[in-house]
N, C-alpha and C positions, 0 to 999 in steps of 0.2 A: 504493500500500500504506500502511495506517495503522499507526503504532507507538503503542500505548497505554501511557502511564505508569501505574504503580500508586500514584503519589503526586501531590499537588497542591502542589508547591513548586519552587523553582529548583534547579538542579544545585548551586549554591554552598550553598544552605541544606541540601540533603541531606547534603553533605559535612560541614557544620558539625554537624549532628545526629549523624552517624556518629561524629565525634570525641567528642561528648559521651557517647554510649552506650559508647564504648570506655573512658572514664574511670569510668563506672558499673560496668562489668564488672570492672575492676581492683579496685574497692571491694568488689564483691559476689561475688568469685570463689568463695568457699566455698558460700554458699547456691545459687548457680547450678550448681555441680557436682552437686548433688542431682538436677538435671533433665537430667543427661547431657551437659552442656557441658564441653568439654576445658579443661584448665588454661591453655592458650595462646589462649583465645577472644579476649582483648583484642588479641593480636598478629595474629590472623586478621582481625579487624575493621580494625585499623590498616593491614594490607597491602592489603586490598580498597579501603579509603578512599584510600590513597596512589595506587593504580593508577587509581582513578576520577579523582582530582584531576589526574593526569598526562595525561589525555586532552585533546588539543587541542580547542578549541571548534568548533562547526559553522561559525562565521564565518571561521575559518582556511581550511577546506576549500572553503567557498563562495567565498572570495577567489581561491583557485587555479583554481577552475572558471571564475570570471568572467574571470580573466586569460587562460586558455586560449581562452575564447569570443571575447574581444576580438582575440587574435592570429589566430584563424580568420577573423573578420570582416574584419580588415585585409587578409589574403591574398585573401579573396574579392573585396574592392573592387579590388585590383590585377588580379585575373583578369578581372573584369567590364570594367575599363578596356581591357585587351588585346583582349577579344572585341568591344568597341565599336569599337576602331580597325580590327580586321579587317573588321567589318561595313561600316564606311565605305569602306574601300579595295576591298572586293569589289563594293560598289555602284557605285563609280567605274569599275571594270574591266568589269563585266558589265552593269550596269543592272538595275533591279528587274524588268523584263519578260523578261529572259533566262531560258530554262528551267532553266539551271544555277543561277541565283540561288536558286531555290526549294529546291535541295538542302541549303542551309545552315540553313534553318528559323530565321531570325533573329527571327521574331515571338515575343514573350513572353520575351525573353532575360533580363530582370531580375525575373521573377516566379517563378523556379524555386527549389525547395528545394535545399539544399546538395548532396545526392547527385545530384539531377537536373542541377545546374549542372556538377558534376564530369564526368558522362557526356557532357553536351552539349559541354563544352570539348574533350574528346577527339575527339568527332565533328567539330567545326569544324576542328581541326588536320588530321585525316585528309582531310577534304573539300578543304581548301585545298591540301594537298600533291598531291592528285590533279589539281588544276586549276592548279597553280603556273605553268605556261607562259603561261596566259592572264592571270594576275594580276600577274606581275612588272612589266608595263608601267606599273602604277600604284604601284610601289614597295612592294608587299606582299612584303617581303623574307623570306628563310628565317630571318633572325635573329629577326623578330617571332614567327614560328611556333615557333621553338625556345624563345624566352622564355615564350611562352604554355604550351607543354608543361611547362616547368620550374615555372611557377606552378601548374599542375594537380597536379603531384607535391607541391609545398609545401602546397597546399590540402588534399589528401587526408591528408597527415601532420598538419596542423593539426586536421582533423576528428577524426582518431584520438586526438590528445592531448586534445581537448575531451571526447570520450566517456570516455576513461580517467579524466580529472579528475572527471567526473560519477559514474562508478562508484566511485571511491575515496571520494568524499564520502558516497555512499549507504551504502557498507560501514562507514565510520567512524561514521555516525549509528546504524547497527544495532548495532555493537559497544558504543557509549556507552549506547544504550538498554537493551540486555540487561544491561550491567554495572550501570547505575543501578538497574534493577528488582531485580537480585539483591542489591545492597547494601541496598536498602530492605526486601526480604523478610527479610534477616538481622536488621537492627536492630529491625524491627517485631516479629519473633518474640521476640527477647530482651527487648524492652520489655514485651510481654504477659506473659512469664514473670516479669519483675521486678515488675510490678504485682501479680501473683498472690502472689509471695513476701511483699511488704510490706503487702498488704491487711489492714487492721485490726491491724497490728503497728507500723508506723512511717509516719505520714502524710507526713512530709517526703520520705522515701525513695520512697514510692509516687508522689508527685507529680513526683519527678525523672524517672521513666519516662514518665509521662503527658505531660510537657512536651516530650519529644523523640521522640515517636512517636504513631501513631494506632492504636487497637485494631482498626479496620476500614478496608478500602480506601475511598477517597473515592467518593462516589456519582456524581460527574461527573469521571472521570479526564481528565487532560490528554491531548490527541491530537496527535501529531506526524505531519505528512504528508511522505512522501518525495517529493522533487521529481524 
């Protein structure tokens, strides 16, 4: 999904311009009131600007997602190690030509996606438990199977946390996007009115509004891609 900004500037610059427009509104409260703006317009702009500034940057949420992904990958590595050990001991106990060996489907163990590996690990544990009597002779203990099952649970939990971190990041990006566009719409409208008020009346005041806004949306809006 694409999030299209209505402005071509950084978030920091947008906040800076909003602060400037707030000061202009305080100065021009009387003429702006003739166009239906409330007496507390400056306070409204200040509140929206403060709320926008208080939003944590995307890099913060990206960091949390990266951390959750790393923890998930770490647990996956442990789970793969356990499954590799089980594969080795099953091979010792049964031999690869044994018809029961094929029940484990060890081929392609490390090329599976996370959800596939989770389901596969549960399958391996259940299959091992069904044939434990034949496997105990090569020290494939119940402790190893128990440990692998525990890792499967941890892996599933880590996957959930990763997905939640991703969802939170996407939600925060959407909130920040909508908030910034709304702030831009507000100050852009005020600036257009301000230019109209001072056109051919006060050149300096007119250019105050030109400097801190654009009369039209940019032709090539900045596009944010949701990951």
